[in-house]
C-alpha positions in Angstrom: -28.2 -8.0 162.5 -26.1 -5.1 163.7 -27.9 -2.3 165.8 -27.1 0.3 163.1 -28.7 -1.8 160.4 -31.9 -2.3 162.6 -32.1 1.5 163.2 -31.6 2.2 159.5 -34.4 -0.3 158.6 -36.7 1.4 161.1 -36.0 4.8 159.6 -36.7 3.6 156.1 -40.0 2.1 157.2 -41.1 5.3 158.9 -40.1 7.3 155.9 -42.0 5.0 153.5 -45.1 5.2 155.7 -44.9 9.0 155.9 -44.3 9.3 152.1 -47.2 7.0 151.4 -49.5 9.0 153.7 -48.5 12.3 152.0 -49.1 10.8 148.6 -52.6 9.6 149.5 -53.4 13.0 151.2 -52.2 15.0 148.3 -54.3 13.0 145.9 -57.5 13.3 148.0 -57.4 16.8 149.5 -57.4 19.0 146.4 -60.4 17.2 144.8 -63.2 18.7 147.0 -61.7 22.2 146.8 -61.6 22.0 143.0 -65.1 20.5 142.7 -66.5 23.3 144.9 -64.8 25.9 142.8 -66.1 24.6 139.5 -69.6 24.1 140.8 -69.8 27.8 141.6 -68.5 29.0 138.2 -70.4 26.7 135.8 -72.6 28.7 133.4 -75.1 27.0 131.1 -74.9 28.5 127.6 -77.9 27.7 125.4 -76.8 27.2 121.8 -79.1 27.3 118.8 -78.8 24.1 116.9 -80.0 24.3 113.3 -81.5 20.9 112.3 -80.5 19.4 109.0 -77.5 21.7 108.5 -75.4 18.8 107.0 -71.7 19.1 107.5 -71.9 22.1 109.8 -74.3 20.8 112.5 -75.2 17.1 112.3 -77.5 15.3 114.7 -80.2 16.4 117.1 -79.7 17.6 120.7 -79.8 14.5 122.9 -78.2 12.4 120.3 -74.6 12.3 119.1 -73.7 15.7 117.6 -71.0 16.3 115.0 -70.0 18.7 112.2 -67.8 21.7 111.8 -70.0 23.9 114.0 -70.0 21.4 116.8 -66.2 21.0 116.6 -65.8 24.8 116.7 -67.8 25.0 119.9 -65.8 22.1 121.4 -62.6 24.0 120.6 -64.1 27.2 122.1 -64.8 25.2 125.3 -61.1 24.9 125.9 -61.0 28.7 126.4 -64.3 28.8 128.4 -64.0 25.8 130.8 -66.8 27.1 133.0 -69.4 27.0 130.2 -71.7 24.0 129.8 -73.5 23.9 126.5 -77.2 23.1 126.3 -78.3 22.7 122.6 -81.7 23.9 121.5 -82.9 22.8 118.1 -85.1 24.6 115.6 -85.4 26.1 112.2 -83.3 29.2 111.3 -86.3 31.5 111.9 -87.2 30.0 115.2 -83.7 30.1 116.5 -83.2 33.7 115.3 -86.4 34.7 117.2 -85.2 32.9 120.3 -81.8 34.6 120.0 -83.4 38.0 119.8 -85.7 37.2 122.7 -82.7 36.1 124.8 -84.0 32.5 125.0 -80.7 31.2 123.6 -77.3 32.7 124.2 -75.3 31.7 121.1 -76.0 30.7 117.5 -73.2 29.7 115.1 -73.3 30.3 111.4 -75.2 33.6 111.2 -74.1 35.9 108.4 -73.3 39.4 109.4 -75.5 42.2 108.2 -76.0 45.8 109.3 -79.6 45.0 110.2 -78.7 42.0 112.4 -75.8 43.9 114.0 -78.3 46.4 115.4 -80.0 43.6 117.3 -77.2 41.1 117.9 -73.6 41.0 119.0 -71.1 39.5 116.5 -67.6 38.4 117.4 -64.7 40.5 116.1 -63.2 37.3 114.7 -65.7 35.5 112.4 -65.8 31.7 112.5 -63.0 30.1 110.4 -60.4 32.8 111.1 -57.5 32.7 113.6 -55.7 35.6 115.2 -52.8 35.4 117.6 
């Protein structure tokens, strides 16, 4: 083998090792920083889950949840990645009392009324509407 070819092979080996090391380090290094950042920002949001609200909120907390209301919250979670939902089940009256007392943070599927608006905050965009 010619001396130039040996030198060229050695350079390729060193470059391959350096490139492999950089690849491994770039994959490992950001993970702890990202994990630490998300741990500090996570907020538990307690959501009122109306039991037996077929089609809108199906299932019980701790089980598989589904329905339009659940899908709406999952879509909302794309815009609020630091929120972690904790579902609290109950009847409509129980959940409204909990919402007014601050025991739950969010309750889907509440019809707007002037009386309720004096006690609760309603979004400017009701469920089922889109604004861009």
